PDB file with SEQRES, HELIX, SHEET and CRYST1 records, atoms N, CA, C and O in Angstrom:
SEQRES   1 A   84  UNK UNK UNK UNK UNK UNK UNK UNK UNK UNK UNK UNK UNK          
SEQRES   2 A   84  UNK UNK UNK UNK UNK UNK UNK UNK UNK UNK UNK UNK UNK          
SEQRES   3 A   84  UNK UNK UNK UNK UNK UNK UNK UNK UNK UNK UNK UNK UNK          
SEQRES   4 A   84  UNK UNK UNK UNK UNK UNK UNK UNK UNK UNK UNK UNK UNK          
SEQRES   5 A   84  UNK UNK UNK UNK UNK UNK UNK UNK UNK UNK UNK UNK UNK          
SEQRES   6 A   84  UNK UNK UNK UNK UNK UNK UNK UNK UNK UNK UNK UNK UNK          
SEQRES   7 A   84  UNK UNK UNK UNK UNK UNK                                      
HELIX    1 AA1 UNK A   10  UNK A   17  1                                   8    
HELIX    2 AA2 UNK A   33  UNK A   41  1                                   9    
HELIX    3 AA3 UNK A   64  UNK A   83  1                                  20    
SHEET    1 AA1 3 UNK A  20  UNK A  22  0                                        
SHEET    2 AA1 3 UNK A  57  UNK A  61 -1                                        
SHEET    3 AA1 3 UNK A  46  UNK A  49 -1                                        
CRYST1    1.000    1.000    1.000  90.00  90.00  90.00 P 1           1          
ATOM      1  N   UNK A   1     127.661 110.401 116.884  1.00  0.00           N  
ATOM      2  CA  UNK A   1     127.863 110.898 115.539  1.00  0.00           C  
ATOM      3  C   UNK A   1     126.688 111.814 115.163  1.00  0.00           C  
ATOM      4  O   UNK A   1     125.523 111.436 115.289  1.00  0.00           O  
ATOM      5  N   UNK A   2     127.012 112.991 114.711  1.00  0.00           N  
ATOM      6  CA  UNK A   2     125.973 113.941 114.301  1.00  0.00           C  
ATOM      7  C   UNK A   2     125.602 113.692 112.841  1.00  0.00           C  
ATOM      8  O   UNK A   2     126.467 113.441 112.002  1.00  0.00           O  
ATOM      9  N   UNK A   3     124.330 113.765 112.558  1.00  0.00           N  
ATOM     10  CA  UNK A   3     123.832 113.568 111.200  1.00  0.00           C  
ATOM     11  C   UNK A   3     123.342 114.905 110.665  1.00  0.00           C  
ATOM     12  O   UNK A   3     122.769 115.709 111.400  1.00  0.00           O  
ATOM     13  N   UNK A   4     123.574 115.134 109.380  1.00  0.00           N  
ATOM     14  CA  UNK A   4     123.178 116.382 108.739  1.00  0.00           C  
ATOM     15  C   UNK A   4     121.800 116.219 108.097  1.00  0.00           C  
ATOM     16  O   UNK A   4     121.668 115.611 107.035  1.00  0.00           O  
ATOM     17  N   UNK A   5     120.779 116.769 108.750  1.00  0.00           N  
ATOM     18  CA  UNK A   5     119.417 116.709 108.236  1.00  0.00           C  
ATOM     19  C   UNK A   5     118.984 118.034 107.608  1.00  0.00           C  
ATOM     20  O   UNK A   5     117.801 118.233 107.332  1.00  0.00           O  
ATOM     21  N   UNK A   6     119.926 118.928 107.386  1.00  0.00           N  
ATOM     22  CA  UNK A   6     119.577 120.246 106.848  1.00  0.00           C  
ATOM     23  C   UNK A   6     119.216 120.176 105.366  1.00  0.00           C  
ATOM     24  O   UNK A   6     119.794 119.399 104.607  1.00  0.00           O  
ATOM     25  N   UNK A   7     118.258 120.996 104.975  1.00  0.00           N  
ATOM     26  CA  UNK A   7     117.916 121.164 103.570  1.00  0.00           C  
ATOM     27  C   UNK A   7     117.317 119.952 102.875  1.00  0.00           C  
ATOM     28  O   UNK A   7     117.418 119.842 101.653  1.00  0.00           O  
ATOM     29  N   UNK A   8     116.699 119.046 103.609  1.00  0.00           N  
ATOM     30  CA  UNK A   8     116.119 117.856 102.988  1.00  0.00           C  
ATOM     31  C   UNK A   8     114.812 118.191 102.271  1.00  0.00           C  
ATOM     32  O   UNK A   8     114.023 119.013 102.739  1.00  0.00           O  
ATOM     33  N   UNK A   9     114.600 117.549 101.141  1.00  0.00           N  
ATOM     34  CA  UNK A   9     113.338 117.715 100.420  1.00  0.00           C  
ATOM     35  C   UNK A   9     112.263 116.878 101.117  1.00  0.00           C  
ATOM     36  O   UNK A   9     112.566 116.062 101.987  1.00  0.00           O  
ATOM     37  N   UNK A  10     111.007 117.092 100.722  1.00  0.00           N  
ATOM     38  CA  UNK A  10     109.920 116.286 101.297  1.00  0.00           C  
ATOM     39  C   UNK A  10     110.116 114.806 100.986  1.00  0.00           C  
ATOM     40  O   UNK A  10     109.858 113.955 101.837  1.00  0.00           O  
ATOM     41  N   UNK A  11     110.571 114.493  99.771  1.00  0.00           N  
ATOM     42  CA  UNK A  11     110.789 113.094  99.390  1.00  0.00           C  
ATOM     43  C   UNK A  11     111.891 112.464 100.252  1.00  0.00           C  
ATOM     44  O   UNK A  11     111.781 111.303 100.646  1.00  0.00           O  
ATOM     45  N   UNK A  12     112.942 113.219 100.542  1.00  0.00           N  
ATOM     46  CA  UNK A  12     114.018 112.700 101.383  1.00  0.00           C  
ATOM     47  C   UNK A  12     113.546 112.507 102.820  1.00  0.00           C  
ATOM     48  O   UNK A  12     113.890 111.516 103.464  1.00  0.00           O  
ATOM     49  N   UNK A  13     112.764 113.450 103.318  1.00  0.00           N  
ATOM     50  CA  UNK A  13     112.206 113.317 104.666  1.00  0.00           C  
ATOM     51  C   UNK A  13     111.300 112.092 104.749  1.00  0.00           C  
ATOM     52  O   UNK A  13     111.322 111.366 105.743  1.00  0.00           O  
ATOM     53  N   UNK A  14     110.512 111.864 103.716  1.00  0.00           N  
ATOM     54  CA  UNK A  14     109.620 110.706 103.679  1.00  0.00           C  
ATOM     55  C   UNK A  14     110.425 109.407 103.756  1.00  0.00           C  
ATOM     56  O   UNK A  14     110.068 108.496 104.502  1.00  0.00           O  
ATOM     57  N   UNK A  15     111.513 109.326 102.982  1.00  0.00           N  
ATOM     58  CA  UNK A  15     112.352 108.119 103.009  1.00  0.00           C  
ATOM     59  C   UNK A  15     112.903 107.847 104.404  1.00  0.00           C  
ATOM     60  O   UNK A  15     112.910 106.704 104.859  1.00  0.00           O  
ATOM     61  N   UNK A  16     113.365 108.893 105.079  1.00  0.00           N  
ATOM     62  CA  UNK A  16     113.894 108.712 106.428  1.00  0.00           C  
ATOM     63  C   UNK A  16     112.792 108.277 107.393  1.00  0.00           C  
ATOM     64  O   UNK A  16     113.012 107.410 108.239  1.00  0.00           O  
ATOM     65  N   UNK A  17     111.636 108.862 107.271  1.00  0.00           N  
ATOM     66  CA  UNK A  17     110.514 108.518 108.148  1.00  0.00           C  
ATOM     67  C   UNK A  17     110.047 107.085 107.930  1.00  0.00           C  
ATOM     68  O   UNK A  17     109.684 106.395 108.882  1.00  0.00           O  
ATOM     69  N   UNK A  18     110.057 106.637 106.670  1.00  0.00           N  
ATOM     70  CA  UNK A  18     109.580 105.291 106.326  1.00  0.00           C  
ATOM     71  C   UNK A  18     110.673 104.219 106.450  1.00  0.00           C  
ATOM     72  O   UNK A  18     110.455 103.077 106.043  1.00  0.00           O  
ATOM     73  N   UNK A  19     111.829 104.563 106.997  1.00  0.00           N  
ATOM     74  CA  UNK A  19     112.967 103.634 107.143  1.00  0.00           C  
ATOM     75  C   UNK A  19     113.560 103.252 105.788  1.00  0.00           C  
ATOM     76  O   UNK A  19     114.283 102.260 105.694  1.00  0.00           O  
ATOM     77  N   UNK A  20     113.268 104.020 104.741  1.00  0.00           N  
ATOM     78  CA  UNK A  20     113.813 103.722 103.419  1.00  0.00           C  
ATOM     79  C   UNK A  20     112.754 103.222 102.456  1.00  0.00           C  
ATOM     80  O   UNK A  20     111.567 103.519 102.595  1.00  0.00           O  
ATOM     81  N   UNK A  21     113.207 102.461 101.482  1.00  0.00           N  
ATOM     82  CA  UNK A  21     112.324 101.934 100.432  1.00  0.00           C  
ATOM     83  C   UNK A  21     112.765 100.529 100.085  1.00  0.00           C  
ATOM     84  O   UNK A  21     113.959 100.234 100.062  1.00  0.00           O  
ATOM     85  N   UNK A  22     111.793  99.652  99.811  1.00  0.00           N  
ATOM     86  CA  UNK A  22     112.081  98.273  99.419  1.00  0.00           C  
ATOM     87  C   UNK A  22     111.127  97.897  98.295  1.00  0.00           C  
ATOM     88  O   UNK A  22     109.925  98.140  98.400  1.00  0.00           O  
ATOM     89  N   UNK A  23     111.645  97.308  97.220  1.00  0.00           N  
ATOM     90  CA  UNK A  23     110.801  96.980  96.073  1.00  0.00           C  
ATOM     91  C   UNK A  23     109.745  95.931  96.388  1.00  0.00           C  
ATOM     92  O   UNK A  23     108.765  95.799  95.655  1.00  0.00           O  
ATOM     93  N   UNK A  24     109.933  95.183  97.470  1.00  0.00           N  
ATOM     94  CA  UNK A  24     108.997  94.121  97.815  1.00  0.00           C  
ATOM     95  C   UNK A  24     107.944  94.546  98.839  1.00  0.00           C  
ATOM     96  O   UNK A  24     107.051  93.764  99.167  1.00  0.00           O  
ATOM     97  N   UNK A  25     108.040  95.756  99.338  1.00  0.00           N  
ATOM     98  CA  UNK A  25     107.050  96.208 100.314  1.00  0.00           C  
ATOM     99  C   UNK A  25     106.233  97.359  99.730  1.00  0.00           C  
ATOM    100  O   UNK A  25     106.536  97.870  98.652  1.00  0.00           O  
ATOM    101  N   UNK A  26     105.226  97.744 100.438  1.00  0.00           N  
ATOM    102  CA  UNK A  26     104.329  98.786  99.960  1.00  0.00           C  
ATOM    103  C   UNK A  26     104.729 100.141 100.546  1.00  0.00           C  
ATOM    104  O   UNK A  26     103.962 100.748 101.294  1.00  0.00           O  
ATOM    105  N   UNK A  27     105.927 100.612 100.205  1.00  0.00           N  
ATOM    106  CA  UNK A  27     106.401 101.894 100.717  1.00  0.00           C  
ATOM    107  C   UNK A  27     106.373 102.974  99.642  1.00  0.00           C  
ATOM    108  O   UNK A  27     106.996 104.025  99.798  1.00  0.00           O  
ATOM    109  N   UNK A  28     105.662 102.722  98.569  1.00  0.00           N  
ATOM    110  CA  UNK A  28     105.535 103.728  97.518  1.00  0.00           C  
ATOM    111  C   UNK A  28     106.424 103.434  96.330  1.00  0.00           C  
ATOM    112  O   UNK A  28     107.101 102.406  96.288  1.00  0.00           O  
ATOM    113  N   UNK A  29     106.421 104.342  95.362  1.00  0.00           N  
ATOM    114  CA  UNK A  29     107.220 104.144  94.150  1.00  0.00           C  
ATOM    115  C   UNK A  29     108.716 104.255  94.440  1.00  0.00           C  
ATOM    116  O   UNK A  29     109.132 104.847  95.436  1.00  0.00           O  
ATOM    117  N   UNK A  30     109.502 103.679  93.555  1.00  0.00           N  
ATOM    118  CA  UNK A  30     110.957 103.736  93.691  1.00  0.00           C  
ATOM    119  C   UNK A  30     111.404 105.193  93.679  1.00  0.00           C  
ATOM    120  O   UNK A  30     111.022 105.946  92.783  1.00  0.00           O  
ATOM    121  N   UNK A  31     112.205 105.602  94.658  1.00  0.00           N  
ATOM    122  CA  UNK A  31     112.656 106.987  94.700  1.00  0.00           C  
ATOM    123  C   UNK A  31     113.631 107.296  93.553  1.00  0.00           C  
ATOM    124  O   UNK A  31     114.343 106.418  93.066  1.00  0.00           O  
ATOM    125  N   UNK A  32     113.639 108.540  93.148  1.00  0.00           N  
ATOM    126  CA  UNK A  32     114.531 108.967  92.075  1.00  0.00           C  
ATOM    127  C   UNK A  32     115.961 109.098  92.583  1.00  0.00           C  
ATOM    128  O   UNK A  32     116.194 109.313  93.772  1.00  0.00           O  
ATOM    129  N   UNK A  33     116.924 108.963  91.655  1.00  0.00           N  
ATOM    130  CA  UNK A  33     118.334 109.068  92.025  1.00  0.00           C  
ATOM    131  C   UNK A  33     118.642 110.399  92.697  1.00  0.00           C  
ATOM    132  O   UNK A  33     119.415 110.450  93.654  1.00  0.00           O  
ATOM    133  N   UNK A  34     118.034 111.486  92.194  1.00  0.00           N  
ATOM    134  CA  UNK A  34     118.319 112.805  92.771  1.00  0.00           C  
ATOM    135  C   UNK A  34     117.816 112.912  94.214  1.00  0.00           C  
ATOM    136  O   UNK A  34     118.246 113.786  94.966  1.00  0.00           O  
ATOM    137  N   UNK A  35     116.910 112.022  94.585  1.00  0.00           N  
ATOM    138  CA  UNK A  35     116.425 111.991  95.963  1.00  0.00           C  
ATOM    139  C   UNK A  35     117.382 111.220  96.860  1.00  0.00           C  
ATOM    140  O   UNK A  35     117.685 111.663  97.968  1.00  0.00           O  
ATOM    141  N   UNK A  36     117.861 110.070  96.395  1.00  0.00           N  
ATOM    142  CA  UNK A  36     118.663 109.201  97.267  1.00  0.00           C  
ATOM    143  C   UNK A  36     120.156 109.495  97.255  1.00  0.00           C  
ATOM    144  O   UNK A  36     120.830 109.268  98.260  1.00  0.00           O  
ATOM    145  N   UNK A  37     120.689 109.992  96.147  1.00  0.00           N  
ATOM    146  CA  UNK A  37     122.141 110.199  96.078  1.00  0.00           C  
ATOM    147  C   UNK A  37     122.676 111.135  97.165  1.00  0.00           C  
ATOM    148  O   UNK A  37     123.707 110.832  97.765  1.00  0.00           O  
ATOM    149  N   UNK A  38     122.001 112.279  97.444  1.00  0.00           N  
ATOM    150  CA  UNK A  38     122.501 113.116  98.537  1.00  0.00           C  
ATOM    151  C   UNK A  38     122.415 112.426  99.903  1.00  0.00           C  
ATOM    152  O   UNK A  38     123.260 112.652 100.768  1.00  0.00           O  
ATOM    153  N   UNK A  39     121.398 111.591 100.092  1.00  0.00           N  
ATOM    154  CA  UNK A  39     121.259 110.868 101.355  1.00  0.00           C  
ATOM    155  C   UNK A  39     122.360 109.825 101.508  1.00  0.00           C  
ATOM    156  O   UNK A  39     122.895 109.642 102.602  1.00  0.00           O  
ATOM    157  N   UNK A  40     122.698 109.145 100.429  1.00  0.00           N  
ATOM    158  CA  UNK A  40     123.792 108.171 100.454  1.00  0.00           C  
ATOM    159  C   UNK A  40     125.108 108.883 100.745  1.00  0.00           C  
ATOM    160  O   UNK A  40     125.911 108.406 101.547  1.00  0.00           O  
ATOM    161  N   UNK A  41     125.327 110.027 100.093  1.00  0.00           N  
ATOM    162  CA  UNK A  41     126.561 110.791 100.296  1.00  0.00           C  
ATOM    163  C   UNK A  41     126.710 111.259 101.746  1.00  0.00           C  
ATOM    164  O   UNK A  41     127.826 111.343 102.259  1.00  0.00           O  
ATOM    165  N   UNK A  42     125.596 111.560 102.402  1.00  0.00           N  
ATOM    166  CA  UNK A  42     125.619 111.995 103.808  1.00  0.00           C  
ATOM    167  C   UNK A  42     125.641 110.824 104.780  1.00  0.00           C  
ATOM    168  O   UNK A  42     125.767 111.026 105.987  1.00  0.00           O  
ATOM    169  N   UNK A  43     125.520 109.607 104.271  1.00  0.00           N  
ATOM    170  CA  UNK A  43     125.497 108.429 105.138  1.00  0.00           C  
ATOM    171  C   UNK A  43     124.170 108.225 105.838  1.00  0.00           C  
ATOM    172  O   UNK A  43     124.104 107.538 106.857  1.00  0.00           O  
ATOM    173  N   UNK A  44     123.097 108.821 105.297  1.00  0.00           N  
ATOM    174  CA  UNK A  44     121.789 108.711 105.925  1.00  0.00           C  
ATOM    175  C   UNK A  44     120.983 107.535 105.408  1.00  0.00           C  
ATOM    176  O   UNK A  44     119.996 107.136 106.027  1.00  0.00           O  
ATOM    177  N   UNK A  45     121.392 106.978 104.283  1.00  0.00           N  
ATOM    178  CA  UNK A  45     120.665 105.854 103.685  1.00  0.00           C  
ATOM    179  C   UNK A  45     121.692 104.960 102.983  1.00  0.00           C  
ATOM    180  O   UNK A  45     122.722 105.444 102.513  1.00  0.00           O  
ATOM    181  N   UNK A  46     121.412 103.670 102.915  1.00  0.00           N  
ATOM    182  CA  UNK A  46     122.335 102.690 102.346  1.00  0.00           C  
ATOM    183  C   UNK A  46     121.635 101.951 101.212  1.00  0.00           C  
ATOM    184  O   UNK A  46     120.476 101.560 101.347  1.00  0.00           O  
ATOM    185  N   UNK A  47     122.327 101.761 100.106  1.00  0.00           N  
ATOM    186  CA  UNK A  47     121.811 101.008  98.963  1.00  0.00           C  
ATOM    187  C   UNK A  47     122.027  99.522  99.189  1.00  0.00           C  
ATOM    188  O   UNK A  47     123.130  99.090  99.525  1.00  0.00           O  
ATOM    189  N   UNK A  48     120.975  98.744  99.005  1.00  0.00           N  
ATOM    190  CA  UNK A  48     121.095  97.293  99.047  1.00  0.00           C  
ATOM    191  C   UNK A  48     120.819  96.791  97.634  1.00  0.00           C  
ATOM    192  O   UNK A  48     119.665  96.778  97.205  1.00  0.00           O  
ATOM    193  N   UNK A  49     121.868  96.371  96.891  1.00  0.00           N  
ATOM    194  CA  UNK A  49     121.672  95.947  95.506  1.00  0.00           C  
ATOM    195  C   UNK A  49     120.940  94.613  95.399  1.00  0.00           C  
ATOM    196  O   UNK A  49     120.889  93.835  96.352  1.00  0.00           O  
ATOM    197  N   UNK A  50     120.369  94.363  94.201  1.00  0.00           N  
ATOM    198  CA  UNK A  50     119.655  93.102  93.946  1.00  0.00           C  
ATOM    199  C   UNK A  50     120.598  91.915  94.005  1.00  0.00           C  
ATOM    200  O   UNK A  50     120.228  90.845  94.488  1.00  0.00           O  
ATOM    201  N   UNK A  51     121.811  92.101  93.516  1.00  0.00           N  
ATOM    202  CA  UNK A  51     122.794  91.014  93.534  1.00  0.00           C  
ATOM    203  C   UNK A  51     124.162  91.592  93.877  1.00  0.00           C  
ATOM    204  O   UNK A  51     124.402  92.790  93.727  1.00  0.00           O  
ATOM    205  N   UNK A  52     125.034  90.738  94.330  1.00  0.00           N  
ATOM    206  CA  UNK A  52     126.368  91.184  94.717  1.00  0.00           C  
ATOM    207  C   UNK A  52     127.050  91.905  93.558  1.00  0.00           C  
ATOM    208  O   UNK A  52     127.096  91.400  92.436  1.00  0.00           O  
ATOM    209  N   UNK A  53     127.568  93.072  93.843  1.00  0.00           N  
ATOM    210  CA  UNK A  53     128.263  93.843  92.829  1.00  0.00           C  
ATOM    211  C   UNK A  53     127.353  94.632  91.906  1.00  0.00           C  
ATOM    212  O   UNK A  53     127.837  95.385  91.061  1.00  0.00           O  
ATOM    213  N   UNK A  54     126.038  94.474  92.050  1.00  0.00           N  
ATOM    214  CA  UNK A  54     125.091  95.179  91.197  1.00  0.00           C  
ATOM    215  C   UNK A  54     124.852  96.600  91.667  1.00  0.00           C  
ATOM    216  O   UNK A  54     125.189  96.965  92.793  1.00  0.00           O  
ATOM    217  N   UNK A  55     124.265  97.394  90.787  1.00  0.00           N  
ATOM    218  CA  UNK A  55     123.939  98.767  91.151  1.00  0.00           C  
ATOM    219  C   UNK A  55     122.441  99.029  91.103  1.00  0.00           C  
ATOM    220  O   UNK A  55     121.985 100.089  91.532  1.00  0.00           O  
ATOM    221  N   UNK A  56     121.668  98.076  90.585  1.00  0.00           N  
ATOM    222  CA  UNK A  56     120.219  98.232  90.529  1.00  0.00           C  
ATOM    223  C   UNK A  56     119.678  97.983  91.933  1.00  0.00           C  
ATOM    224  O   UNK A  56     119.844  96.890  92.473  1.00  0.00           O  
ATOM    225  N   UNK A  57     119.040  98.975  92.523  1.00  0.00           N  
ATOM    226  CA  UNK A  57     118.652  98.825  93.929  1.00  0.00           C  
ATOM    227  C   UNK A  57     117.476  97.876  94.137  1.00  0.00           C  
ATOM    228  O   UNK A  57     116.506  97.886  93.379  1.00  0.00           O  
ATOM    229  N   UNK A  58     117.584  97.064  95.172  1.00  0.00           N  
ATOM    230  CA  UNK A  58     116.460  96.282  95.654  1.00  0.00           C  
ATOM    231  C   UNK A  58     115.821  97.037  96.804  1.00  0.00           C  
ATOM    232  O   UNK A  58     114.614  96.964  97.035  1.00  0.00           O  
ATOM    233  N   UNK A  59     116.672  97.768  97.521  1.00  0.00           N  
ATOM    234  CA  UNK A  59     116.178  98.528  98.669  1.00  0.00           C  
ATOM    235  C   UNK A  59     117.141  99.658  99.016  1.00  0.00           C  
ATOM    236  O   UNK A  59     118.341  99.579  98.754  1.00  0.00           O  
ATOM    237  N   UNK A  60     116.591 100.700  99.605  1.00  0.00           N  
ATOM    238  CA  UNK A  60     117.366 101.749 100.249  1.00  0.00           C  
ATOM    239  C   UNK A  60     117.004 101.672 101.721  1.00  0.00           C  
ATOM    240  O   UNK A  60     115.832 101.777 102.082  1.00  0.00           O  
ATOM    241  N   UNK A  61     117.992 101.490 102.562  1.00  0.00           N  
ATOM    242  CA  UNK A  61     117.746 101.240 103.976  1.00  0.00           C  
ATOM    243  C   UNK A  61     118.317 102.376 104.822  1.00  0.00           C  
ATOM    244  O   UNK A  61     119.452 102.806 104.617  1.00  0.00           O  
ATOM    245  N   UNK A  62     117.523 102.852 105.768  1.00  0.00           N  
ATOM    246  CA  UNK A  62     117.981 103.840 106.735  1.00  0.00           C  
ATOM    247  C   UNK A  62     118.533 103.067 107.927  1.00  0.00           C  
ATOM    248  O   UNK A  62     117.790 102.335 108.583  1.00  0.00           O  
ATOM    249  N   UNK A  63     119.835 103.218 108.220  1.00  0.00           N  
ATOM    250  CA  UNK A  63     120.376 102.517 109.388  1.00  0.00           C  
ATOM    251  C   UNK A  63     119.630 102.918 110.661  1.00  0.00           C  
ATOM    252  O   UNK A  63     119.132 104.038 110.782  1.00  0.00           O  
ATOM    253  N   UNK A  64     119.565 101.988 111.594  1.00  0.00           N  
ATOM    254  CA  UNK A  64     118.797 102.208 112.825  1.00  0.00           C  
ATOM    255  C   UNK A  64     119.252 103.469 113.564  1.00  0.00           C  
ATOM    256  O   UNK A  64     118.420 104.249 114.025  1.00  0.00           O  
ATOM    257  N   UNK A  65     120.550 103.669 113.677  1.00  0.00           N  
ATOM    258  CA  UNK A  65     121.058 104.845 114.396  1.00  0.00           C  
ATOM    259  C   UNK A  65     120.624 106.143 113.712  1.00  0.00           C  
ATOM    260  O   UNK A  65     120.348 107.137 114.384  1.00  0.00           O  
ATOM    261  N   UNK A  66     120.565 106.135 112.394  1.00  0.00           N  
ATOM    262  CA  UNK A  66     120.114 107.317 111.649  1.00  0.00           C  
ATOM    263  C   UNK A  66     118.626 107.536 111.893  1.00  0.00           C  
ATOM    264  O   UNK A  66     118.195 108.670 112.102  1.00  0.00           O  
ATOM    265  N   UNK A  67     117.839 106.468 111.871  1.00  0.00           N  
ATOM    266  CA  UNK A  67     116.406 106.616 112.082  1.00  0.00           C  
ATOM    267  C   UNK A  67     116.111 107.169 113.478  1.00  0.00           C  
ATOM    268  O   UNK A  67     115.241 108.027 113.629  1.00  0.00           O  
ATOM    269  N   UNK A  68     116.820 106.691 114.493  1.00  0.00           N  
ATOM    270  CA  UNK A  68     116.636 107.200 115.859  1.00  0.00           C  
ATOM    271  C   UNK A  68     117.013 108.680 115.910  1.00  0.00           C  
ATOM    272  O   UNK A  68     116.301 109.479 116.519  1.00  0.00           O  
ATOM    273  N   UNK A  69     118.119 109.047 115.278  1.00  0.00           N  
ATOM    274  CA  UNK A  69     118.525 110.462 115.243  1.00  0.00           C  
ATOM    275  C   UNK A  69     117.489 111.304 114.505  1.00  0.00           C  
ATOM    276  O   UNK A  69     117.203 112.430 114.912  1.00  0.00           O  
ATOM    277  N   UNK A  70     116.923 110.765 113.418  1.00  0.00           N  
ATOM    278  CA  UNK A  70     115.888 111.473 112.663  1.00  0.00           C  
ATOM    279  C   UNK A  70     114.646 111.692 113.534  1.00  0.00           C  
ATOM    280  O   UNK A  70     114.080 112.785 113.535  1.00  0.00           O  
ATOM    281  N   UNK A  71     114.224 110.672 114.265  1.00  0.00           N  
ATOM    282  CA  UNK A  71     113.060 110.804 115.152  1.00  0.00           C  
ATOM    283  C   UNK A  71     113.317 111.855 116.229  1.00  0.00           C  
ATOM    284  O   UNK A  71     112.432 112.652 116.540  1.00  0.00           O  
ATOM    285  N   UNK A  72     114.501 111.864 116.790  1.00  0.00           N  
ATOM    286  CA  UNK A  72     114.868 112.849 117.807  1.00  0.00           C  
ATOM    287  C   UNK A  72     114.865 114.253 117.212  1.00  0.00           C  
ATOM    288  O   UNK A  72     114.379 115.196 117.836  1.00  0.00           O  
ATOM    289  N   UNK A  73     115.402 114.387 116.017  1.00  0.00           N  
ATOM    290  CA  UNK A  73     115.428 115.675 115.312  1.00  0.00           C  
ATOM    291  C   UNK A  73     114.005 116.166 115.070  1.00  0.00           C  
ATOM    292  O   UNK A  73     113.703 117.331 115.331  1.00  0.00           O  
ATOM    293  N   UNK A  74     113.133 115.302 114.580  1.00  0.00           N  
ATOM    294  CA  UNK A  74     111.739 115.688 114.317  1.00  0.00           C  
ATOM    295  C   UNK A  74     111.031 116.074 115.607  1.00  0.00           C  
ATOM    296  O   UNK A  74     110.286 117.053 115.636  1.00  0.00           O  
ATOM    297  N   UNK A  75     111.258 115.314 116.672  1.00  0.00           N  
ATOM    298  CA  UNK A  75     110.630 115.592 117.957  1.00  0.00           C  
ATOM    299  C   UNK A  75     111.050 116.967 118.477  1.00  0.00           C  
ATOM    300  O   UNK A  75     110.222 117.711 119.000  1.00  0.00           O  
ATOM    301  N   UNK A  76     112.327 117.303 118.335  1.00  0.00           N  
ATOM    302  CA  UNK A  76     112.799 118.608 118.813  1.00  0.00           C  
ATOM    303  C   UNK A  76     112.191 119.743 117.996  1.00  0.00           C  
ATOM    304  O   UNK A  76     111.909 120.812 118.536  1.00  0.00           O  
ATOM    305  N   UNK A  77     111.987 119.517 116.697  1.00  0.00           N  
ATOM    306  CA  UNK A  77     111.363 120.541 115.851  1.00  0.00           C  
ATOM    307  C   UNK A  77     109.895 120.732 116.229  1.00  0.00           C  
ATOM    308  O   UNK A  77     109.406 121.861 116.261  1.00  0.00           O  
ATOM    309  N   UNK A  78     109.205 119.658 116.509  1.00  0.00           N  
ATOM    310  CA  UNK A  78     107.793 119.749 116.906  1.00  0.00           C  
ATOM    311  C   UNK A  78     107.661 120.521 118.213  1.00  0.00           C  
ATOM    312  O   UNK A  78     106.796 121.387 118.346  1.00  0.00           O  
ATOM    313  N   UNK A  79     108.525 120.203 119.179  1.00  0.00           N  
ATOM    314  CA  UNK A  79     108.470 120.891 120.465  1.00  0.00           C  
ATOM    315  C   UNK A  79     108.809 122.376 120.312  1.00  0.00           C  
ATOM    316  O   UNK A  79     108.228 123.213 121.003  1.00  0.00           O  
ATOM    317  N   UNK A  80     109.734 122.709 119.425  1.00  0.00           N  
ATOM    318  CA  UNK A  80     110.107 124.094 119.186  1.00  0.00           C  
ATOM    319  C   UNK A  80     108.929 124.872 118.609  1.00  0.00           C  
ATOM    320  O   UNK A  80     108.660 125.998 119.026  1.00  0.00           O  
ATOM    321  N   UNK A  81     108.217 124.259 117.634  1.00  0.00           N  
ATOM    322  CA  UNK A  81     107.065 124.930 117.024  1.00  0.00           C  
ATOM    323  C   UNK A  81     105.886 125.023 117.990  1.00  0.00           C  
ATOM    324  O   UNK A  81     105.098 125.966 117.914  1.00  0.00           O  
ATOM    325  N   UNK A  82     105.760 124.068 118.883  1.00  0.00           N  
ATOM    326  CA  UNK A  82     104.662 124.087 119.836  1.00  0.00           C  
ATOM    327  C   UNK A  82     104.814 125.232 120.837  1.00  0.00           C  
ATOM    328  O   UNK A  82     103.822 125.775 121.323  1.00  0.00           O  
ATOM    329  N   UNK A  83     106.058 125.594 121.140  1.00  0.00           N  
ATOM    330  CA  UNK A  83     106.313 126.692 122.079  1.00  0.00           C  
ATOM    331  C   UNK A  83     106.098 128.051 121.431  1.00  0.00           C  
ATOM    332  O   UNK A  83     105.857 129.036 122.129  1.00  0.00           O  
ATOM    333  N   UNK A  84     106.181 128.119 120.128  1.00  0.00           N  
ATOM    334  CA  UNK A  84     106.083 129.406 119.427  1.00  0.00           C  
ATOM    335  C   UNK A  84     104.669 129.962 119.446  1.00  0.00           C  
ATOM    336  O   UNK A  84     104.421 131.037 118.899  1.00  0.00           O  
TER     337      UNK A  84                                                      
END                                                                             
């Protein structure tokens, strides 16, 4: 499955690199809706609500397959810039 990593903001890239965000860990402040909604729509991040049926996020999680694809994407970009 191909993932669309085009046009990501720095905040979105940070979320993918950090495997998402969790209110109980030290991964920084809660991301804004405008940061996570496009990632959710693309299937790059998943909302984990505080309680069943809730919408208040406890965590935003990057699925493992997405994180591996993100690492591969970043690695290919680094190698491309290194050759330039």
